[in-house]
Rosetta silent file (secondary structure, phi, psi, omega in degrees, C-alpha in Angstrom):
SEQUENCE: MNNVYSLLKLNRYIRSPRLKSLGIFFLHIFGKRYLGIFYDPVLACNLRCRMCYFSDPEKSKTMKGISKKEDLELLADAFFNRALKLQIGCGAEPSLFPYNRELIRLGKIKQIPYISMTTNANKYNKEDWQALVDEGLDEVTLSLHGVLKETYENLMAGASYEKFLQAMQDLTEIKKNHPAFKVRLNYTVNEDNLDELSSFYDIFSSYTFDVLQIRPINQIGETDYHNFSWKGIYECYDEIIQKLKDISKDKGIVCIAPEKKDFVEEKENTNKLVEESTYCYISPHYVWRNDFDLKTDTYDSYARRTKLSWKLFHNIFLNSKAYRAGKEKLNYDVN
SCORE:     score description
SCORE:     0.000 S_00000001
   1 L     0.000   96.547 -177.765  -11.985   -7.258   -8.847 S_00000001
   2 L   -76.687  -38.615 -172.195   -9.691   -9.127  -11.301 S_00000001
   3 L  -136.295  106.206 -178.540   -7.294   -6.155  -11.664 S_00000001
   4 H   -64.225  -24.694 -177.892   -6.931   -3.501   -8.895 S_00000001
   5 H   -76.334  -35.334  173.720   -4.939   -1.312  -11.290 S_00000001
   6 H   -53.260  -43.513  179.613   -7.959   -1.199  -13.705 S_00000001
   7 H   -67.587  -35.151  175.494   -9.844    0.223  -10.833 S_00000001
   8 H   -66.387  -36.810  178.313   -7.142    2.787  -10.077 S_00000001
   9 H   -68.626  -39.749 -177.293   -7.353    4.014  -13.763 S_00000001
  10 H   -59.779  -43.948  178.297  -11.244    4.049  -13.391 S_00000001
  11 H   -56.920  -35.180  175.410  -10.912    6.234  -10.293 S_00000001
  12 H   -65.347  -39.333 -178.691   -8.878    8.666  -12.235 S_00000001
  13 H   -70.609  -32.764 -179.707  -11.494    8.964  -14.929 S_00000001
  14 L   -80.079   94.845 -173.568  -14.230    9.669  -12.508 S_00000001
  15 L   -75.953  -36.080 -169.322  -13.500   13.275  -11.601 S_00000001
  16 L   -74.598  114.360  178.720  -16.604   14.190   -9.581 S_00000001
  17 H   -67.435  -22.418  176.902  -16.243   13.499   -5.833 S_00000001
  18 H   -64.533  -43.655 -179.490  -20.140   13.781   -5.650 S_00000001
  19 H   -63.980  -37.980  174.151  -20.499   10.996   -8.186 S_00000001
  20 H   -64.407  -45.517  179.981  -18.077    8.859   -6.148 S_00000001
  21 H   -59.363  -35.626  174.606  -19.946    9.675   -3.005 S_00000001
  22 H   -59.302  -48.924 -176.600  -23.190    8.527   -4.800 S_00000001
  23 H   -66.878  -42.591  177.994  -21.658    5.308   -5.603 S_00000001
  24 H   -61.928  -39.443 -178.297  -20.345    4.694   -2.083 S_00000001
  25 H   -64.649  -42.244  178.242  -23.842    5.435   -0.684 S_00000001
  26 H   -70.953  -37.226  176.496  -25.495    2.772   -2.912 S_00000001
  27 H   -57.827  -43.327 -178.652  -22.769    0.284   -2.230 S_00000001
  28 H   -67.948  -46.289 -174.983  -23.382    0.801    1.465 S_00000001
  29 H   -71.932  -26.469  175.880  -27.182    0.543    1.568 S_00000001
  30 L   -96.188   12.420  172.397  -27.172   -2.567   -0.567 S_00000001
  31 L    70.386   30.152 -178.290  -24.549   -4.256    1.574 S_00000001
  32 L   -89.366  174.550 -177.814  -21.843   -4.343   -1.152 S_00000001
  33 L   -90.270  130.603  172.288  -18.142   -4.172   -0.711 S_00000001
  34 L  -151.444    4.379  179.750  -16.391   -0.759   -0.787 S_00000001
  35 E   -90.828  144.945  166.518  -13.870   -0.733    2.050 S_00000001
  36 E  -100.771  110.117  178.345  -10.137   -0.752    1.881 S_00000001
  37 E   -90.785  113.430 -177.406   -8.914   -2.489    5.016 S_00000001
  38 E  -107.626  115.946 -170.263   -5.382   -1.385    5.824 S_00000001
  39 E  -125.569  116.175  172.163   -3.966   -3.477    8.656 S_00000001
  40 L   -93.462   95.652 -177.377   -0.763   -3.344   10.661 S_00000001
  41 L   -73.402  -21.321  179.280   -0.980   -6.600   12.666 S_00000001
  42 E  -137.560  136.092  174.718    2.350   -5.859   14.344 S_00000001
  43 L  -101.167   84.937 -177.768    3.901   -2.485   15.155 S_00000001
  44 L  -169.765  167.468  178.050    7.538   -3.277   14.646 S_00000001
  45 L  -152.619  143.324  176.697   10.202   -3.657   11.949 S_00000001
  46 L   -82.846   -7.280  174.225   13.361   -5.790   11.500 S_00000001
  47 L  -120.938  173.587  177.738   15.106   -2.884    9.670 S_00000001
  48 E  -133.845   61.980  177.568   15.754    0.690   10.271 S_00000001
  49 E   -46.583  128.678 -170.927   15.357    2.197    6.784 S_00000001
  50 L   -67.698  -23.254  179.404   16.853    5.688    6.870 S_00000001
  51 L   -90.677    6.629 -171.490   13.837    7.372    5.115 S_00000001
  52 L  -111.253  155.110  177.133   11.382    5.647    7.542 S_00000001
  53 H   -65.525  -18.833  176.659   10.275    6.814   11.025 S_00000001
  54 H   -65.614  -10.664  176.639   11.586    3.582   12.404 S_00000001
  55 H   -86.022   -1.544  173.773   15.088    5.149   12.077 S_00000001
  56 L   -93.488  107.759  179.735   13.982    7.664   14.718 S_00000001
  57 H   -48.736  -42.334 -177.748   14.867    6.073   18.109 S_00000001
  58 H   -71.791  -42.405  176.352   12.196    7.995   19.922 S_00000001
  59 H   -64.479  -38.188 -172.996    9.458    7.188   17.361 S_00000001
  60 H   -69.902  -21.823  178.719   10.426    3.459   17.228 S_00000001
  61 H   -63.657  -30.703 -174.582   10.066    3.315   21.064 S_00000001
  62 H   -88.992  -16.129 -177.976    6.294    4.145   20.549 S_00000001
  63 L   -91.847   79.599  175.052    5.754    1.521   17.783 S_00000001
  64 L  -120.711  149.398  167.230    4.907   -1.489   19.914 S_00000001
  65 L   128.015  151.129  176.854    2.252   -4.104   19.902 S_00000001
  66 E  -143.349  146.303 -177.161    1.045   -7.178   18.124 S_00000001
  67 L   -77.106  148.749  177.103   -2.427   -8.408   17.370 S_00000001
  68 L   -79.329  144.782  176.506   -3.709  -11.548   19.221 S_00000001
  69 H   -60.501  -31.963 -178.518   -4.543  -14.567   17.101 S_00000001
  70 H   -74.483  -14.218  175.518   -7.977  -14.724   18.596 S_00000001
  71 H   -75.241  -24.388 -175.841   -8.698  -11.169   17.421 S_00000001
  72 H   -60.016  -44.160  169.312   -8.427  -12.173   13.771 S_00000001
  73 H   -58.768  -40.027  177.869  -11.802  -13.863   13.687 S_00000001
  74 H   -64.560  -39.471  178.993  -13.389  -10.849   15.393 S_00000001
  75 H   -70.354  -37.365  178.236  -11.902   -8.629   12.725 S_00000001
  76 H   -61.803  -43.506 -174.627  -13.043  -10.970    9.948 S_00000001
  77 H   -76.901  -24.828 -177.998  -16.550  -11.016   11.262 S_00000001
  78 H   -84.383  -36.597 -171.045  -16.681   -7.327   11.847 S_00000001
  79 H  -121.189  -32.853 -160.929  -15.211   -6.031    8.494 S_00000001
  80 H   -69.033  -18.483  176.896  -14.302   -8.511    5.885 S_00000001
  81 H   -70.996  -14.209 -178.510  -17.841   -8.772    4.388 S_00000001
  82 H  -104.830   -4.768 -169.555  -17.489   -5.154    3.416 S_00000001
  83 E   -82.013  127.758  171.495  -13.855   -5.314    2.239 S_00000001
  84 E   -91.939  -23.530  179.727  -12.992   -4.808   -1.410 S_00000001
  85 E  -156.555  140.905  167.423   -9.259   -5.149   -0.448 S_00000001
  86 E  -111.679  115.898  178.314   -7.220   -6.148    2.483 S_00000001
  87 E  -106.702  116.978 -179.694   -3.746   -4.522    2.699 S_00000001
  88 E   -95.166  113.281 -177.886   -1.480   -6.263    5.206 S_00000001
  89 L    95.228  110.146 -178.392    1.348   -3.973    6.316 S_00000001
  90 L  -123.493  -45.655  178.458    0.940   -0.198    6.019 S_00000001
  91 L  -133.469    3.272 -175.551    3.642    1.478    8.172 S_00000001
  92 L  -135.423 -175.189 -175.357    5.275   -1.479    9.872 S_00000001
  93 L   -99.984   99.695 -174.945    6.688   -4.933    8.859 S_00000001
  94 H   -66.340  -18.402 -176.492    4.039   -7.658    8.575 S_00000001
  95 H   -72.603   -7.012  173.494    6.407  -10.549    8.128 S_00000001
  96 H   -84.904   -1.880  179.561    7.050  -10.272   11.911 S_00000001
  97 L   -89.772  118.719 -168.376    3.439  -11.366   12.500 S_00000001
  98 L   -79.734   -6.441 -173.957    3.341  -15.145   13.004 S_00000001
  99 L  -119.178   32.538  179.347   -0.301  -15.567   11.869 S_00000001
 100 H   -69.463  -24.536  177.491   -0.464  -14.149    8.351 S_00000001
 101 H   -70.017  -47.171  178.476   -1.457  -17.443    6.808 S_00000001
 102 H   -60.768  -38.488 -179.684   -4.484  -17.503    9.149 S_00000001
 103 H   -63.751  -46.433 -178.879   -5.382  -13.885    8.298 S_00000001
 104 H   -71.158  -29.606  176.559   -5.250  -14.508    4.602 S_00000001
 105 H   -62.647  -45.910  179.286   -7.187  -17.730    4.983 S_00000001
 106 H   -66.544  -35.367  173.799   -9.915  -15.900    6.817 S_00000001
 107 H   -61.933  -35.461  177.289   -9.955  -13.175    4.149 S_00000001
 108 H   -77.810  -31.312  174.005  -10.546  -15.737    1.463 S_00000001
 109 H   -61.029  -40.515 -179.149  -13.160  -17.509    3.483 S_00000001
 110 L   -84.307    6.297  177.448  -14.956  -14.134    3.691 S_00000001
 111 L    55.467   35.422  167.720  -14.363  -13.745   -0.092 S_00000001
 112 L   -55.864  124.249 -178.904  -12.246  -10.593   -0.089 S_00000001
 113 L   -62.350  -36.864 -173.409  -11.490  -10.051   -3.784 S_00000001
 114 E  -143.015  124.693  177.796   -7.966   -8.793   -3.273 S_00000001
 115 E  -122.098  127.205 -175.697   -5.465   -9.357   -0.581 S_00000001
 116 E  -132.348  158.894  176.808   -1.969   -7.736   -0.653 S_00000001
 117 E  -135.132  144.720  173.643    1.028   -7.442    1.668 S_00000001
 118 E  -117.351  126.931 -173.805    3.763   -4.844    1.768 S_00000001
 119 E  -149.468  163.637  175.029    7.155   -6.030    3.134 S_00000001
 120 L   -88.245   -1.514  171.648   10.865   -5.518    2.974 S_00000001
 121 L    65.640   14.757  179.700   11.308   -9.202    1.863 S_00000001
 122 L   -96.269    2.703 -177.467   14.264   -9.831    4.180 S_00000001
 123 L  -111.611  -38.879 -176.268   12.627  -12.321    6.544 S_00000001
 124 L   -75.378  139.074  172.107   10.724  -14.786    4.287 S_00000001
 125 L  -102.444 -177.426 -176.203   12.193  -17.778    2.524 S_00000001
 126 H   -57.738  -39.568  179.756   10.643  -19.613   -0.468 S_00000001
 127 H   -68.336  -26.793  179.103    8.454  -21.859    1.738 S_00000001
 128 H   -74.105  -44.011  178.352    7.057  -18.847    3.560 S_00000001
 129 H   -61.775  -44.330 -178.513    6.112  -17.145    0.243 S_00000001
 130 H   -60.625  -41.764 -175.320    4.662  -20.378   -1.134 S_00000001
 131 H   -65.423  -43.045  178.383    2.489  -20.855    1.974 S_00000001
 132 H   -65.853  -35.337  173.969    1.048  -17.323    1.753 S_00000001
 133 H   -65.887  -39.588  178.043    0.314  -17.737   -1.930 S_00000001
 134 H   -68.540  -27.972  173.041   -1.401  -21.023   -1.338 S_00000001
 135 H   -72.961  -21.023  175.082   -3.603  -19.380    1.238 S_00000001
 136 L   125.633   11.099  175.685   -4.755  -16.879   -1.362 S_00000001
 137 L   -53.251  131.569 -179.672   -2.352  -13.890   -1.200 S_00000001
 138 L  -100.645  -23.145 -177.064   -3.020  -11.989   -4.413 S_00000001
 139 E  -158.954  142.599  172.078   -0.188   -9.537   -4.478 S_00000001
 140 E  -121.725  134.787  171.980    3.058   -8.728   -2.516 S_00000001
 141 E  -107.172  125.450 -177.439    4.813   -5.251   -2.631 S_00000001
 142 E  -107.717  134.480  176.167    8.455   -5.363   -1.928 S_00000001
 143 E   -81.785  122.773 -179.727   10.289   -2.284   -0.748 S_00000001
 144 L  -139.057  114.753 -171.221   13.376   -1.402   -2.789 S_00000001
 145 L  -124.408   27.549  170.422   15.164    1.858   -2.382 S_00000001
 146 L  -164.887  128.830  177.373   18.455    1.208   -4.251 S_00000001
 147 L   -71.359  -42.899  176.706   19.214   -0.567   -7.481 S_00000001
 148 L   -87.265  156.577 -171.822   22.813   -1.176   -6.484 S_00000001
 149 H   -61.097  -49.212 -176.524   23.910   -3.120   -3.338 S_00000001
 150 H   -57.913  -46.884  178.181   25.717   -0.190   -1.785 S_00000001
 151 H   -67.475  -45.271 -176.238   22.784    2.203   -2.089 S_00000001
 152 H   -56.991  -49.094 -172.365   20.248   -0.436   -1.122 S_00000001
 153 H   -81.317  -14.135  176.769   22.029   -1.362    2.183 S_00000001
 154 H   -85.142  -33.712 -176.547   22.868    2.216    2.987 S_00000001
 155 H   -87.452  -28.218 -176.363   19.240    3.489    2.684 S_00000001
 156 E  -113.248   82.024 -176.154   17.673    0.295    4.143 S_00000001
 157 E   -60.955  125.032 -179.989   19.815   -0.106    7.302 S_00000001
 158 L    95.078   -8.541  178.271   19.962   -3.679    8.377 S_00000001
 159 L   -88.056  151.396  179.236   18.832   -5.150    5.037 S_00000001
 160 L  -110.872  122.274  178.697   20.647   -7.641    2.892 S_00000001
 161 H   -56.880  -42.358 -175.701   20.809   -7.037   -0.885 S_00000001
 162 H   -63.034  -40.768 -179.210   21.461  -10.764   -1.370 S_00000001
 163 H   -66.315  -38.263  177.938   18.291  -11.697    0.601 S_00000001
 164 H   -64.181  -41.806  175.837   16.222   -9.277   -1.486 S_00000001
 165 H   -65.028  -35.771  178.713   17.493  -10.820   -4.677 S_00000001
 166 H   -68.249  -39.296  178.114   16.846  -14.281   -3.398 S_00000001
 167 H   -63.336  -33.338  177.750   13.301  -13.222   -2.614 S_00000001
 168 H   -67.651  -39.812  176.723   12.901  -11.962   -6.172 S_00000001
 169 H   -66.096  -38.684  178.521   14.102  -15.334   -7.434 S_00000001
 170 H   -64.697  -45.635  177.194   11.880  -17.268   -5.170 S_00000001
 171 H   -67.294  -36.387  172.650    8.799  -15.241   -6.249 S_00000001
 172 H   -54.282  -43.213 -175.190    9.853  -15.611   -9.857 S_00000001
 173 H   -72.814  -37.264 -177.273    9.758  -19.418   -9.462 S_00000001
 174 H   -67.781  -36.046 -175.402    6.426  -19.290   -7.578 S_00000001
 175 H   -70.982  -13.777  175.820    4.738  -17.125  -10.293 S_00000001
 176 L   -60.227  -36.895  176.821    5.432  -19.928  -12.781 S_00000001
 177 L   -99.722  -11.027  178.261    2.651  -21.980  -11.183 S_00000001
 178 L  -130.075   68.821 -175.523    0.657  -18.905  -10.014 S_00000001
 179 L   -62.208  -24.665 -178.761    0.641  -16.488  -12.937 S_00000001
 180 L   -76.148  -22.754  176.225   -2.264  -14.497  -11.435 S_00000001
 181 L   -68.169  133.402 -175.537   -0.219  -13.686   -8.277 S_00000001
 182 E  -107.727  141.262  178.702    1.306  -10.263   -8.591 S_00000001
 183 E  -120.244  128.207 -179.945    4.614   -8.993   -7.452 S_00000001
 184 E  -122.579  140.993  179.416    5.089   -5.147   -7.141 S_00000001
 185 E  -108.189  130.427  174.427    8.207   -3.210   -6.460 S_00000001
 186 E  -109.177  116.691 -176.584    8.036    0.126   -4.538 S_00000001
 187 E  -114.545  109.832 -178.044   10.946    2.485   -5.110 S_00000001
 188 E   -91.542  119.793  179.130   11.089    5.751   -3.010 S_00000001
 189 E   -87.931  135.735  167.153   13.249    8.178   -5.052 S_00000001
 190 L  -138.460 -176.060 -175.784   15.573   10.715   -3.595 S_00000001
 191 L   -65.686  -18.293 -176.890   18.552   12.633   -4.913 S_00000001
 192 L   -92.273  -10.054 -174.680   20.877    9.756   -3.965 S_00000001
 193 L  -130.316   -0.683 -175.893   19.136    6.861   -5.811 S_00000001
 194 L   -61.761  -49.413 -172.195   17.424    8.469   -8.864 S_00000001
 195 H   -60.138  -32.806 -172.487   20.292    7.963  -11.287 S_00000001
 196 H   -71.158  -14.455  179.990   20.517    4.309  -10.529 S_00000001
 197 H   -69.356  -14.918  176.602   16.992    3.748  -12.042 S_00000001
 198 H   -66.094  -29.037 -177.668   18.717    4.141  -15.389 S_00000001
 199 H  -110.303   17.569 -176.875   20.233    0.677  -14.929 S_00000001
 200 H   -50.166  -54.812 -173.493   17.205   -0.749  -13.229 S_00000001
 201 H   -73.973  -16.119  176.568   16.455   -3.316  -15.964 S_00000001
 202 H   -67.441  -27.649  178.521   20.047   -4.225  -16.394 S_00000001
 203 H   -99.548  -41.625 -168.106   19.816   -5.984  -12.977 S_00000001
 204 H   -97.008    2.300 -177.259   16.181   -6.849  -12.583 S_00000001
 205 L   -70.416  -12.602 -177.617   15.163   -7.992  -16.037 S_00000001
 206 L   -86.120  -10.834 -177.110   15.923  -11.655  -15.156 S_00000001
 207 L  -104.346  154.357 -178.536   13.201  -11.628  -12.512 S_00000001
 208 L   -99.222  121.725  174.714    9.408  -11.809  -13.034 S_00000001
 209 L  -147.213  166.566 -175.534    7.307   -8.965  -11.556 S_00000001
 210 L  -112.479  -25.251 -172.078    4.244   -7.089  -12.629 S_00000001
 211 E  -140.679  134.710  168.192    4.317   -3.559  -11.284 S_00000001
 212 E  -115.666  118.513  179.126    7.017   -0.944  -10.688 S_00000001
 213 E  -112.340  131.326 -178.824    5.998    2.012   -8.584 S_00000001
 214 E  -109.614  124.953 -179.418    8.062    5.161   -8.230 S_00000001
 215 E  -124.170  111.991  166.830    7.411    7.300   -5.151 S_00000001
 216 E   -58.009  141.195 -171.970    9.290   10.654   -4.719 S_00000001
 217 L   -61.121  143.866  168.890   10.570   11.070   -1.214 S_00000001
 218 L  -137.143  145.825 -179.175    8.418   12.760    1.476 S_00000001
 219 L   -75.849  129.626  178.686    9.349   13.413    5.002 S_00000001
 220 L  -128.236   65.436  178.972    7.548   11.149    7.483 S_00000001
 221 L   104.554 -168.709  177.856    8.896   12.171   10.788 S_00000001
 222 L   -83.638   79.745 -173.783   12.399   12.685   12.257 S_00000001
 223 L   -94.491  165.969 -177.451   14.234   10.188   10.167 S_00000001
 224 L   -73.431  -15.659  175.782   17.941    9.394    9.845 S_00000001
 225 L   -98.395  139.069 -169.288   17.869   10.583    6.235 S_00000001
 226 L  -121.957   -6.170  178.287   17.675   14.361    5.826 S_00000001
 227 L   -94.446   91.005  177.616   17.641   15.258    2.084 S_00000001
 228 L  -101.547   20.241  176.347   14.160   15.755    1.234 S_00000001
 229 L   -71.950  144.497  175.852   14.713   18.171   -1.619 S_00000001
 230 L  -107.202    8.481 -177.688   13.076   17.371   -4.888 S_00000001
 231 H   -64.860  -53.715  175.229   15.267   19.871   -6.874 S_00000001
 232 H   -57.074  -33.739 -176.549   17.879   17.342   -7.965 S_00000001
 233 H   -74.566  -36.688 -170.288   15.174   14.821   -8.716 S_00000001
 234 H   -70.802  -26.288 -175.450   13.030   17.296  -10.721 S_00000001
 235 H   -66.909  -41.438 -177.401   15.921   18.259  -13.083 S_00000001
 236 H  -121.952   14.259 -179.116   16.433   14.863  -14.640 S_00000001
 237 H   -63.740  -41.941 -176.314   13.271   12.997  -13.706 S_00000001
 238 H   -63.481  -40.676 -178.997   11.480   12.985  -16.901 S_00000001
 239 H   -64.435  -45.640  178.148   14.273   11.461  -18.915 S_00000001
 240 H   -65.417  -48.826 -170.922   14.921    8.555  -16.425 S_00000001
 241 H   -69.855  -37.396 -177.050   11.280    7.835  -15.801 S_00000001
 242 H   -63.621  -40.139  179.877   10.244    7.941  -19.454 S_00000001
 243 H   -64.925  -40.759  179.219   12.985    5.374  -20.188 S_00000001
 244 H   -63.526  -45.131 -177.860   11.606    3.112  -17.377 S_00000001
 245 H   -63.219  -40.183  178.577    8.080    3.502  -18.700 S_00000001
 246 H   -58.628  -54.783 -176.426    9.179    2.606  -22.251 S_00000001
 247 H   -65.205  -41.509 -177.444   11.032   -0.546  -21.174 S_00000001
 248 H   -63.094  -39.469 -175.867    8.253   -1.532  -18.736 S_00000001
 249 H   -64.256  -42.893  178.028    5.596   -1.236  -21.463 S_00000001
 250 H   -60.380  -36.607 -176.108    7.690   -3.434  -23.801 S_00000001
 251 H   -88.406   -4.641  177.743    7.943   -6.027  -21.065 S_00000001
 252 L    78.382   31.161  178.321    4.237   -5.882  -20.152 S_00000001
 253 L  -106.139  129.368  175.420    5.004   -4.362  -16.724 S_00000001
 254 E   -70.899  129.988  178.559    2.765   -1.676  -15.181 S_00000001
 255 E  -118.119  120.384 -177.059    4.794    1.367  -14.322 S_00000001
 256 E  -113.881  120.832 -179.429    3.252    3.760  -11.810 S_00000001
 257 E  -153.424  147.776  176.173    4.854    7.247  -11.353 S_00000001
 258 E   -79.214  156.834  179.903    3.684   10.650  -10.648 S_00000001
 259 L   -78.139  152.559 -172.994    3.999   13.439  -13.197 S_00000001
 260 L   -61.535  -37.900  179.833    6.912   15.762  -12.648 S_00000001
 261 H   -65.312  -23.609  179.759    4.755   18.825  -12.237 S_00000001
 262 H   -69.640  -17.119  175.162    2.940   17.327   -9.341 S_00000001
 263 H   -56.999  -40.985 -170.788    6.157   17.506   -7.226 S_00000001
 264 H  -111.646  -14.623  179.475    5.893   21.349   -6.850 S_00000001
 265 L   -87.165  121.234  173.019    2.238   22.137   -7.557 S_00000001
 266 L   -89.764  123.474 -177.810    0.125   21.959   -4.352 S_00000001
 267 L  -123.041  144.423  173.112   -3.428   21.101   -5.238 S_00000001
 268 E   -63.350  137.824 -178.638   -6.431   20.868   -2.963 S_00000001
 269 L   -84.753  106.079 -177.338   -7.520   17.334   -2.171 S_00000001
 270 L   -90.095    2.602 -178.430  -11.093   17.119   -3.525 S_00000001
 271 L  -111.671   14.724 -171.846  -11.473   13.494   -2.609 S_00000001
 272 H   -59.088  -48.787  179.333  -10.932   13.742    1.217 S_00000001
 273 H   -69.591  -31.605  175.014  -14.452   12.752    2.195 S_00000001
 274 H   -68.508  -41.431  177.512  -14.494    9.862   -0.353 S_00000001
 275 H   -61.863  -47.519  176.679  -11.221    8.614    1.149 S_00000001
 276 H   -61.971  -25.427  179.210  -12.579    8.790    4.626 S_00000001
 277 H   -77.093  -28.762 -175.719  -15.623    6.869    3.594 S_00000001
 278 H  -109.777   -6.301 -174.897  -13.662    3.956    2.195 S_00000001
 279 E   -99.263  130.652  176.350  -10.475    3.801    4.289 S_00000001
 280 E  -134.462  106.876 -172.798  -10.311    1.592    7.299 S_00000001
 281 E   -95.720  135.040  176.785   -7.126    1.491    9.292 S_00000001
 282 E  -135.003  141.451  177.181   -6.553   -1.222   11.944 S_00000001
 283 E  -144.434  174.146  177.604   -3.592   -1.888   14.268 S_00000001
 284 L   -55.173  -21.978 -178.856   -3.037   -3.729   17.578 S_00000001
 285 L  -117.904    1.245 -177.637   -4.282   -0.683   19.423 S_00000001
 286 E  -150.265  133.366  179.937   -6.789    0.889   17.131 S_00000001
 287 E  -124.550   94.110  176.045   -9.710   -0.308   15.175 S_00000001
 288 L    59.561  -60.954 -175.492  -11.166    2.074   12.577 S_00000001
 289 L  -128.107  152.497  178.951  -12.856    4.595   14.903 S_00000001
 290 L   -61.907  -31.238 -176.864  -12.063    5.722   18.456 S_00000001
 291 L   -99.466   14.050  177.930  -15.483    4.599   19.625 S_00000001
 292 L   -91.121  126.449 -178.714  -15.486    1.213   17.853 S_00000001
 293 L  -108.240  109.035 -174.079  -15.462   -1.760   20.159 S_00000001
 294 L   -61.675  -28.847 -173.422  -14.237   -4.992   18.452 S_00000001
 295 L   -79.093  -19.679 -178.038  -15.767   -7.231   21.058 S_00000001
 296 L  -127.974   -7.767 -176.426  -19.376   -5.903   20.587 S_00000001
 297 L  -108.961  151.023  158.856  -19.327   -3.984   17.322 S_00000001
 298 L  -121.514  168.621  175.396  -19.261   -4.898   13.643 S_00000001
 299 H   -56.635  -38.902 -172.242  -19.034   -2.477   10.755 S_00000001
 300 H   -78.329  -38.537  176.452  -22.612   -2.843    9.988 S_00000001
 301 H   -64.637  -42.986  178.943  -23.807   -2.594   13.641 S_00000001
 302 H   -64.393  -42.293  179.582  -21.680    0.503   14.199 S_00000001
 303 H   -57.281  -42.698 -177.600  -23.032    2.036   10.908 S_00000001
 304 H   -67.894  -37.915 -177.174  -26.605    1.527   12.184 S_00000001
 305 H   -65.320  -43.633 -176.514  -25.705    2.920   15.625 S_00000001
 306 L   -97.141   10.453  179.314  -24.071    6.042   14.238 S_00000001
 307 L    56.559   42.125 -175.482  -26.454    6.564   11.285 S_00000001
 308 H   -60.469  -34.054 -178.700  -23.544    6.214    8.804 S_00000001
 309 H   -62.188  -37.935  174.081  -25.909    5.814    5.791 S_00000001
 310 H   -62.140  -43.226 -179.371  -27.286    9.272    6.451 S_00000001
 311 H   -67.696  -35.627  172.487  -23.873   10.748    6.624 S_00000001
 312 H   -62.784  -41.689  175.732  -22.964    9.061    3.372 S_00000001
 313 H   -66.030  -43.905  179.573  -26.121   10.343    1.725 S_00000001
 314 H   -59.205  -35.813 -178.305  -25.397   13.858    3.105 S_00000001
 315 H   -64.124  -20.962 -175.906  -21.885   13.878    1.421 S_00000001
 316 H   -71.195  -29.304 -169.163  -23.497   13.712   -1.988 S_00000001
 317 L  -105.706    7.822  174.665  -25.068   17.106   -1.624 S_00000001
 318 L   -62.818  147.380  174.024  -22.026   18.993   -0.005 S_00000001
 319 L   -77.210  169.981 -173.378  -20.754   21.969   -1.929 S_00000001
 320 H   -59.751  -29.153  175.249  -17.415   21.779   -3.569 S_00000001
 321 H   -61.876  -38.091 -173.904  -15.699   23.632   -0.729 S_00000001
 322 H   -70.061  -26.185 -178.827  -16.633   20.977    1.798 S_00000001
 323 H   -78.311  -17.766 -174.143  -14.846   18.351   -0.297 S_00000001
 324 L   -94.956  129.469 -171.051  -11.593   20.117   -0.278 S_00000001
 325 L  -157.288  113.423  173.270   -9.278   19.368    2.634 S_00000001
 326 L    76.448 -177.647  179.403   -5.409   19.392    2.754 S_00000001
 327 E   -80.917  142.663  175.488   -2.933   18.781   -0.115 S_00000001
 328 L   -67.449  144.955  173.250   -3.782   16.316   -2.791 S_00000001
 329 L   -71.384  153.253  179.196   -1.747   13.127   -2.794 S_00000001
 330 L   -50.346  134.438 -177.224    0.620   12.715   -5.715 S_00000001
 331 L   -83.659   95.826 -177.883   -1.283   12.007   -8.913 S_00000001
 332 E   -81.684  136.339 -178.767    0.232    8.682   -9.997 S_00000001
 333 E   -98.822  116.222 -178.877    0.140    7.839  -13.623 S_00000001
 334 E   -91.441  122.692  179.425   -0.637    4.209  -14.520 S_00000001
 335 L  -116.596    0.000    0.000    0.765    2.989  -17.755 S_00000001
């Protein structure tokens, strides 16, 4: 998988969930890779971003735990031969985990095609970044929720704007010797930070990055931030985002943003079963399924024990109603 964003486009073109299920079934029975491993090795964060559930004191009390170093090889032996992608950091801050180098090294030994990490970038220095890239990290996603210092530090409580810019500079220098390594910026839009995107490239054009992703705000728990309205975003979204897309295209940067109509149109999710078949979440307290035992199970042994191949085969022939479940995720447009 040389370019995960090419696969994202391909997924958009294949509309039929039955056809996707057919592909997953064949990948499974022939022992190929099709899993996305989403791993929170530590349930903690060094920040209290106002749009995140870590800003809720009660919720943050429940986010505890760290994976043991000795569990990493068990995880690698259990899952990595089936992994198409390993995502480190899903809802917590992975830079607090002291064994990311070992984790990435195991992933590359097991030949995982794409390993990415999502972080707030406020903890690592250049030596840390260099070590992860040297081990084989393919991509890092940096959380950025304000173009200007005041907005950034207001929405990302505890963060340092200067540290973020230094991380951008460090990664820019590292990319000179590792051009295939990707840097992605994730910007969660609300009514208080949308206008700033108009000046995004005035500040960030001096740094080298590959992807800019725009995510309209969604409520994820009882957070310190309370303005979840899309009304103010919706009114001027097209003009600002189109400008970003045009400049990004000229610079050779991938811009990922949902269409405006998808903010208000609720669509049925026709890919729910496909997502369930390929999504594997792991944390210090949970490994993929409630009845999965990391000490005795592997993905393949569990699949044999639970007749997973039959379930995947059965999915191909379900009627369209069975595929629909819940609201469809925002339809991101990749340019």
